[in-house]
C-alpha positions, 0 to 999 in steps of 0.5 A: 656605114659611117666608117665606110663612108669616112674611109671612102672620102679619105681615099677619094680625096687622096686620089686612091681608087679604093672603094670608088665603085661605091661612088656614082658611076658614069652613064653612057653618052647615049643614056644621057642623050636620051634622058635629056632629049626626053625632057626637052621633047616633053616641054615642046609637046606641052606648049603644042598641046596646051597653048596656041598661036593667037592671043585673047587679049592685047600685050603690054610691053611692060607686062611684069608677068611676062618680064619674069620670063625674059630670056638672055638668048632672045634679041628683045624682051619676051613681051616685045618679041610676042607682040612682033611675032606672027607665030608666038608658039616657038617663043613660048617653047623657048622661054619654057625650055630656057627657064626649066633648064636654068632651074636644073643647072647648078650655076645658072641664075634662076628664081625657081631652082629645083636642085638641092641647095647643096648642089648649087651654092658652092659652084655658084660661089666658086666659079665667080672667083676663077681668074685664070684658065690654068687655075681653073683646070685644077679647080674643075677636077677638084669640083668633080670630086666634090660633086661625087662626094656630095652625091654620095654623102648627101641623103638621097633627094628622092627620100628627103622630105625637106628637099621634096617640100622645097622642090614642090614649093618652087614648082608651084611658083614656076607653074603659077607664074608661067600659066598666069603670064601666058594665059592669053595664049592658052588652048581652051580645049584644056582646063587650067587644072590640066595645064597645071598638072601636066607642067608640074609633072614635067618639072618634077621629071626635070628636077630628077634629070638635074640631080642625075646629071649632077651625079655624073662623073663627067660634066654636062652643060645646056647651051643656047645660041645668043640671038643679036639680030632683032629681025631673026626669023627663027628661035631656039626652042631647045638647047644643046647638051654638051659634055665639057669634062671627062670622068676625071674632071679634065676638060675635053679638047672639043666639047662633045655634043650629045643633043643638038640645039633645036630651032623653029621658024618664027614666020611661016 
């Protein structure tokens, strides 16, 4: 097996197609769209079931627990946005989706990364040092090959007890921080145990999605629309998913939208 893997690595790095069928194969766009949409729908339904639009207590604008979930795609810190909104449920959907997507995106900063370390350290290091578009073109193709070989050579994350333990610690911290920060809006019909178990399952599924997307020959990105208008009447509750590179690591002329961004009104 070691000799076979070594031969495959040599062939792939040198551009040979020999044994490439042993590398992760590309899923069709519909499968990618369905997998991503399912994960995002689970987040939206979680908030609708386990949280509500009224708060049991007042909101402190400097609340440190809430500040953990500040989003770069909102026009104000989440504590201030909640205090000013007549219906905070869309904001909860936004911050949960934004934090979850960041946790499964190799390049996105996240305090709760749910991907194996090998999947995130190199992309974050290298992409911060790409000065020109011309250089970046060759870099993208090389990074695509690196992703394929990393996926092939690395032990299967689903059977890696070290990774699973790390993932579960990150999920525990994510769930603890989220349920504590937004406890004032929890739906009393459900127990804290119900909330914890449901969100834990959602994040495990999200981690699996992130690993699967990483293993695809094409490259995909979750994209949000930045809101600069402090008087905005709607908020993005789920990002778009776009394909930006083809199976050979070449940049698409126009990013292909597989899942459209979803928005919801803040004021009814």
